[in-house]
Every structure is written in structure tokens, then in C-alpha cells.
C-alpha positions as CSV (number, residue, x, y, z in Angstrom):
1,M,115.2,97.4,80.5
2,D,115.0,93.7,81.5
3,V,111.5,92.5,81.1
4,F,111.8,90.3,84.2
5,D,112.6,93.4,86.3
6,A,109.5,95.3,85.2
7,Q,107.0,96.3,88.0
8,T,104.2,97.0,85.5
9,I,103.2,95.8,82.1
10,C,101.6,98.4,79.7
11,V,98.6,97.2,77.8
12,P,97.0,99.4,75.1
13,V,93.2,99.7,75.6
14,P,91.2,101.0,72.7
15,E,88.2,103.3,72.9
16,G,85.0,101.4,73.5
17,S,84.5,98.0,75.2
18,S,87.3,95.7,76.0
19,L,87.2,92.3,77.9
20,F,90.3,91.6,80.0
21,G,91.5,88.6,82.0
22,W,93.5,90.3,84.9
23,F,97.0,89.1,85.2
24,G,98.5,91.5,87.7
25,A,98.5,92.2,91.4
26,T,95.2,92.6,93.2
27,V,93.5,96.0,92.7
28,T,89.9,97.3,93.0
29,S,87.6,98.9,90.5
30,A,87.9,102.1,92.4
31,D,91.7,102.0,92.0
32,L,91.4,101.7,88.2
33,L,88.6,104.3,87.9
34,D,90.6,106.8,90.0
35,D,93.9,106.2,88.2
36,F,92.7,106.1,84.6
37,A,90.4,109.0,83.5
38,A,89.6,107.3,80.2
39,I,87.8,104.4,82.0
40,D,84.1,105.2,82.1
41,A,82.9,101.9,83.6
42,I,84.0,98.5,84.8
43,W,81.7,95.5,84.6
44,Y,82.2,92.2,86.4
45,L,80.2,89.1,86.2
46,D,79.8,87.1,89.4
47,A,77.5,84.2,90.4
48,D,74.6,86.7,91.1
49,G,74.9,88.6,87.8
50,W,76.6,91.7,86.4
51,I,78.1,94.3,88.8
52,L,78.8,97.8,87.5
53,D,81.2,100.4,89.0
54,L,81.5,103.9,87.6
55,L,82.5,107.2,89.2
56,D,79.1,108.8,88.4
57,L,77.3,106.5,90.8
58,P,76.5,107.9,94.3
59,A,79.0,106.6,96.9
60,F,76.4,104.5,98.7
61,L,75.6,102.6,95.4
62,R,79.2,102.0,94.3
63,P,80.4,98.5,94.7
64,E,84.0,97.7,95.4
65,I,85.0,95.1,92.8
66,V,88.1,93.2,93.9
67,I,90.1,92.3,90.8
68,D,92.4,89.4,91.5
69,L,94.6,87.3,89.2
70,G,92.4,85.6,86.7
71,T,89.4,87.9,87.2
72,G,87.5,88.8,84.0
73,I,86.4,92.4,83.6
74,L,84.8,94.5,80.9
75,I,86.2,98.0,80.6
76,I,84.3,100.7,78.9
77,A,86.7,103.5,77.8
78,S,85.9,106.9,76.4
79,A,89.2,107.1,74.7
80,G,92.2,104.8,74.0
81,F,94.8,104.7,76.8
82,T,97.6,102.6,78.2
83,L,96.7,100.5,81.2
84,E,99.6,100.0,83.5
85,V,99.1,96.6,85.1
86,P,101.0,96.3,88.5
87,L,102.7,93.0,88.8
88,S,103.3,93.1,92.5
């Protein structure tokens, strides 16, 4: 496989807390939580403070964190997994 033809890049994520600088296409916290069962929570720091998204929150309390190129996020994982980062 030619690396330059890849549509995703696989990133190993260990169990516990991991800080990431997002380098892929725009996604939301809901996308990641829905697609990767090992993600328990996603934290994002904006100008007003920390924002938390997790599936256990009632729908009316869940924020939609938009994760763009360069966004820093903290992922809390219940188990190690491979995060498939979409490039486009």
C-alpha cells in the first residue's frame, strides 16, 4: 500500500488518558464516541474552560465538540484500541 494513497491513518491508543493533536479531517466528539467503544470520554479545552462529552450524559447535556485540524483533545479509554483517523 502506498502511504500517500491512504484514506486513514491508524494510531494506537493505550488504556487510560491520552492527549492528541488532531491531524485528520473534521469530526465531532459524537462521531468518535459512536465509532470507538473503548472511548469513555473526550475532553476539550476552549476559552471558557474544559468541555466533556461522554455517552452516559443525557442527550440535552451532551455538547457537540467539533474536532478540526490542530484541535487538542484528551481521550479517556477503557481499553487500548486503534484510532482510525480519517484524512479526508
